[in-house]
C-alpha positions in Angstrom: 25.3 9.8 -37.2 25.7 11.6 -33.9 24.9 14.8 -36.2 21.6 13.3 -37.0 20.8 12.8 -33.3 21.5 16.2 -32.1 19.3 17.7 -35.1 16.8 15.6 -33.9 17.0 15.3 -30.3 17.2 11.8 -30.8 19.0 10.2 -27.5 18.8 13.1 -25.5 17.0 13.1 -21.5 13.9 14.5 -21.6 12.7 17.8 -20.3 11.4 18.4 -16.9 8.1 19.6 -16.7 7.2 22.1 -14.5 3.3 23.0 -13.7 2.1 26.2 -11.9 -0.9 26.1 -10.4 -2.3 29.7 -11.2 -5.3 32.2 -10.8 -4.9 35.0 -13.0 -6.9 37.3 -10.2 -4.3 36.7 -7.6 -1.7 39.1 -8.2 1.3 37.1 -6.7 0.3 34.2 -9.2 0.6 36.6 -11.9 4.2 37.6 -11.0 5.2 33.6 -11.1 3.9 33.1 -14.4 6.0 36.1 -15.4 8.8 35.1 -13.9 8.4 31.7 -15.0 7.7 32.8 -18.7 11.1 35.0 -18.3 12.8 31.7 -17.5 11.8 29.9 -19.7 12.6 32.2 -22.5 16.4 32.9 -20.8 16.7 29.2 -21.0 15.9 29.2 -25.0 18.2 32.0 -25.5 20.9 34.4 -24.6 19.8 37.9 -23.5 21.5 40.5 -24.5 22.9 43.9 -23.0 20.2 46.0 -24.9 17.4 44.2 -23.7 15.0 46.2 -21.4 15.7 43.1 -18.6 18.7 42.8 -16.9 21.4 40.9 -18.4 22.8 39.7 -14.9 19.4 38.0 -13.9 19.0 36.1 -17.4 22.9 35.0 -16.8 21.7 33.7 -12.8 19.0 32.0 -14.8 20.2 30.0 -17.4 19.5 26.2 -17.1 18.5 24.0 -19.6 14.9 23.9 -21.3 11.8 23.4 -19.3 8.0 22.3 -20.3 6.1 25.1 -18.7 2.6 23.5 -18.0 0.2 26.7 -16.5 -3.5 25.6 -15.5 -6.3 27.1 -13.8 -7.6 23.7 -12.5 -7.2 22.7 -8.6 -4.9 19.4 -8.7 -6.2 16.0 -8.7 -6.1 14.3 -5.1 -2.8 12.0 -6.6 -1.3 15.7 -7.5 -2.1 16.8 -4.1 -0.7 14.0 -2.3 2.3 14.4 -4.4 2.9 18.3 -3.5 2.2 17.6 0.1 5.0 15.3 0.2 7.3 17.7 -1.9 6.7 20.7 0.3 6.2 18.8 3.8 2.9 17.4 5.1 3.1 20.3 8.3 3.3 22.9 5.7 -0.6 21.8 4.4 -1.9 25.1 5.4 0.7 26.8 3.0 -1.7 24.8 0.0 -5.4 24.9 1.9 -6.5 28.1 3.3 -7.3 26.9 7.3 -6.0 23.5 6.9 -4.8 22.1 10.4 -3.2 19.0 8.9 -3.0 17.0 5.9 -6.0 15.2 6.6 -8.1 18.4 6.9 -6.2 20.0 3.9 -7.5 17.1 1.7 -10.9 17.1 3.3 -11.0 21.0 2.2 -9.5 20.6 -1.5 -12.1 18.3 -1.8 -15.3 20.2 -0.3 -13.9 22.8 -2.3 -11.3 23.4 -5.2 -10.9 26.9 -4.6 -9.5 26.0 -1.3 -6.4 25.5 -2.7 -4.1 28.6 -2.4 -2.1 29.4 -5.7 0.6 30.5 -7.2 2.2 26.7 -6.3 4.8 25.7 -8.8 5.6 22.1 -8.9 8.9 19.9 -10.2 7.5 16.8 -10.8 10.3 15.2 -12.3 12.5 16.0 -9.4 9.8 16.2 -6.2 9.9 19.3 -5.4 7.4 22.7 -5.1 7.5 26.2 -4.0 4.3 27.7 -2.6 4.1 31.2 -3.3 5.8 33.5 -5.2 8.9 33.9 -3.9 11.4 34.6 -6.4 14.3 33.4 -5.1 12.9 30.1 -4.6 11.4 29.7 -8.1 14.5 30.6 -9.4 16.6 28.2 -7.1 13.9 25.4 -8.3 14.9 26.5 -11.8 18.3 26.5 -11.5 19.0 23.2 -9.8 16.7 21.1 -12.7 19.2 18.7 -13.5 21.1 19.6 -17.0 19.6 17.6 -20.3 22.3 14.9 -21.1 22.5 12.9 -24.2 23.5 9.5 -24.4 25.7 9.5 -27.6 
């Protein structure tokens, strides 16, 4: 019976949902998408030495699978509140251009969804976020996701 459970992933833990708030016209956002797609592909297969990208990078980035959700929409007010908690309310200006504090950030987001600075990567399951395209911070977030476990 365990073979069937593994085959159909019954009893296995759920995969983490990682959301990237993306804006195609922003070069740092495009770089973040590329990095995430590479990391997601690496999680699903092992790199070979003759592939165009560095084998070392693939090996270091390996981790369990995750579901990548890329959206161009601004976050809802509830999502924004969560993101603020994840990165620290004192970092509101990293999320909303010109925001002085949390209240100002919320006000500006409601007035204009385009004031939300992209890219922002959010790990909803583990309550973490990365604002910007800092590759080391993005990879750190991905590598520290809990491994998928099964309850056999």
